[in-house]
C-alpha positions in Angstrom: -11.5 7.5 46.4 -13.4 10.7 45.8 -11.2 13.5 46.9 -13.9 16.2 46.3 -11.8 18.0 43.6 -13.7 19.4 40.8 -10.7 19.9 38.5 -11.0 18.1 35.2 -9.1 14.9 34.9 -6.2 15.3 32.5 -6.4 13.4 29.2 -4.1 10.5 29.3 -3.7 8.8 25.8 -4.0 5.0 25.7 -1.0 4.9 23.3 2.4 6.4 23.0 1.4 9.1 20.5 4.8 9.9 19.3 5.5 6.3 18.4 2.1 5.8 16.9 2.5 8.9 14.8 5.9 8.0 13.8 4.6 4.6 12.5 1.8 6.3 10.6 3.9 9.0 9.0 6.8 6.8 8.0 5.1 3.9 6.6 6.3 4.4 2.9 5.8 2.8 -0.5 9.1 0.9 -0.5 10.6 -0.2 -3.8 14.4 0.5 -4.1 15.0 -0.2 -0.4 13.5 -3.8 -0.3 16.2 -6.4 0.6 15.9 -9.1 -2.0 18.4 -11.4 -0.3 17.1 -11.7 3.2 14.4 -14.4 3.7 11.0 -13.4 5.2 9.8 -15.8 8.0 6.4 -17.3 7.5 5.7 -16.6 11.1 6.2 -12.9 10.9 3.8 -12.7 7.9 1.2 -14.7 9.9 1.7 -12.3 12.9 1.2 -9.2 10.6 -1.9 -10.8 9.0 -3.5 -11.6 12.4 -3.1 -7.8 13.1 -4.5 -6.9 9.6 -7.8 -8.9 10.2 -8.7 -6.8 13.2 -9.6 -4.0 10.7 -13.3 -3.3 10.2 -15.1 -4.6 7.1 -18.6 -3.9 5.8 -21.4 -5.7 7.9 -18.4 -7.2 9.8 -18.4 -9.8 7.0 -14.6 -10.5 6.9 -14.7 -11.9 3.4 -11.0 -11.4 2.8 -8.6 -14.1 1.9 -4.7 -13.7 1.8 -2.6 -15.7 -0.8 1.0 -15.7 0.1 3.3 -16.6 -2.9 6.9 -17.6 -2.3 7.4 -20.1 -5.0 10.1 -18.8 -7.4 8.4 -20.0 -10.6 5.0 -18.4 -9.7 6.7 -15.2 -8.6 8.3 -15.1 -12.0 5.2 -15.7 -13.8 3.2 -13.0 -11.9 6.2 -10.5 -12.4 6.0 -11.2 -16.2 2.3 -10.2 -16.2 3.1 -7.2 -14.1 6.0 -6.0 -16.4 3.5 -6.5 -19.5 1.3 -3.8 -17.8 4.1 -1.7 -16.7 5.5 -0.9 -20.1 2.3 1.0 -21.3 1.8 2.4 -17.8 5.2 3.9 -17.8 4.9 5.4 -21.3 1.5 7.0 -20.3 3.1 8.5 -17.3 6.1 9.8 -19.3 3.6 11.5 -21.7 1.7 13.1 -19.0 4.8 14.4 -17.1 6.2 15.9 -20.2 2.8 17.5 -21.1 3.1 19.2 -17.7 6.6 20.1 -18.1 7.8 17.8 -15.5 10.7 15.4 -15.3 9.4 12.1 -16.9 12.2 10.2 -15.1 11.7 11.6 -11.5 12.3 9.7 -8.3 8.9 7.9 -8.3 9.2 6.9 -11.9 12.6 5.4 -11.5 11.7 3.8 -8.3 8.7 2.1 -10.0 10.8 0.9 -12.8 13.3 -0.6 -10.5 10.6 -2.6 -8.8 9.2 -3.8 -12.0 12.6 -5.0 -13.2 13.2 -6.9 -10.0 9.7 -7.9 -8.9 10.4 -11.6 -9.3 13.3 -11.4 -6.8 11.1 -10.4 -3.7 11.1 -12.9 -1.1 7.3 -13.0 -0.8 4.3 -11.6 -2.6 0.9 -11.2 -1.0 -2.4 -10.9 -3.0 -5.2 -9.7 -0.8 -8.6 -11.1 -2.2 -12.3 -10.7 -1.6 -14.8 -13.5 -1.7 -17.2 -12.0 -4.3 -17.2 -10.0 -7.5 -18.6 -6.7 -8.4 -21.6 -6.7 -10.8 -21.2 -5.4 -14.3 -21.3 -1.5 -14.3 -21.2 -1.4 -10.5 -22.4 1.6 -8.6 -20.2 3.8 -6.7 -21.7 2.4 -3.5 -20.9 -1.1 -4.6 -17.2 -0.3 -5.5 -16.7 1.6 -2.3 -18.3 -1.1 -0.2 -16.0 -3.8 -1.6 -12.7 -1.9 -1.4 -13.7 -0.2 1.8 -14.1 -3.7 3.5 -10.6 -4.8 2.3 -8.2 -1.8 1.8 -8.3 -0.9 5.8 -7.0 -4.5 6.4 -4.2 -4.0 3.7 -3.1 -0.9 5.2 -3.0 -2.5 8.7 -1.0 -5.2 7.2 1.6 -2.6 5.9 1.7 -0.9 9.2 2.4 -4.2 11.0 5.2 -4.9 8.4 6.8 -1.6 9.0 6.7 -2.0 12.8 8.8 -5.3 12.2 11.3 -3.9 9.8 9.7 -5.0 6.8 8.3 -2.9 3.7 6.0 -3.0 0.8 4.0 -1.1 -1.7 0.5 -1.4 -2.9 0.5 -2.2 -6.6 -2.2 -3.2 -9.0 -0.5 -3.5 -12.4 -1.1 -7.3 -12.5 -4.7 -6.9 -12.5 -5.2 -6.6 -16.2 -4.0 -10.2 -16.1 -6.2 -11.2 -13.0 -7.7 -14.1 -14.8 -4.3 -15.4 -16.0 -2.8 -15.0 -12.4 -5.9 -16.6 -10.9 -5.5 -19.7 -13.1 -1.8 -19.8 -12.1 -2.6 -19.7 -8.5 -5.9 -21.5 -8.4 -8.1 -18.6 -7.4 -11.7 -19.1 -8.3 -13.4 -16.8 -10.9 -15.7 -15.7 -8.2 -13.0 -14.1 -6.1 -11.6 -10.5 -6.5 -8.0 -9.9 -6.5 -7.5 -6.2 -5.0 -3.7 -5.8 -5.2 -0.2 -7.3 -5.2 2.1 -6.6 -2.4 5.8 -7.2 -2.8 7.2 -7.8 0.7 10.8 -7.8 2.1 12.9 -6.5 4.9 13.9 -3.0 4.3 17.5 -1.8 3.7 17.6 0.4 6.9 14.5 1.6 8.8 15.2 5.4 8.8 12.1 6.4 6.7 10.9 9.9 7.1 7.5 11.7 6.6 6.9 12.7 3.0 6.4 16.2 1.8 2.7 17.0 1.6 0.6 20.0 1.2 -0.4 21.9 4.3 -3.6 20.3 5.6 -5.4 23.7 5.8 -5.1 24.0 2.0 -6.8 20.7 1.3 -9.4 20.6 4.1 -12.8 22.1 3.5 -15.5 22.8 6.1 -19.2 22.2 5.4 -18.9 23.5 1.7 -16.6 22.6 -1.0 -13.6 25.0 -1.1 -14.8 26.6 2.2 -11.7 26.9 4.6 -11.7 27.7 8.2 
């Protein structure tokens, strides 16, 4: 009914903003707080993936595929490849930290090492894939198009996990052995593996927002380095 009032209608958000913001601000890269002993139910994973594939993709192509690995022998083999990459990666990180006068064994470094050591123990791994390969010497546009069509779905998947008491972290260190892992899992050479997600219930759910620089320092307006 038209009351004749000219007052503006107050904005009514369609979501609980406090809860939405809490989910977005507390979905962390979880390593040391993964529960290696509690099984992850397949139906919970499928529910999270159903949410994930609502994400946008380039031209609405939806060329993603999701490979779930819970076979102990296959998890062990993937973890072995991961650790083969992690050693050089960690040494490079230590050298860089020392050159900057930083602690080479800080919280992130020790957390990453912990996950590498125990990766084979996670209840489930998920490898998000894309049907297709980038050409040799791909352009920035081609790289952005592929990963821009897949990473939003991966992040939605991680948010859905968090909402259900599970955690993960986006890792890529198995990718130097992408072909070997592909042969192990029967992934065709025409398919791109984008990441490896170790998944488990978390030990507690009391994650907090991380320390970040003030947004005003890292946001520019119209011109690089121009601040409002």
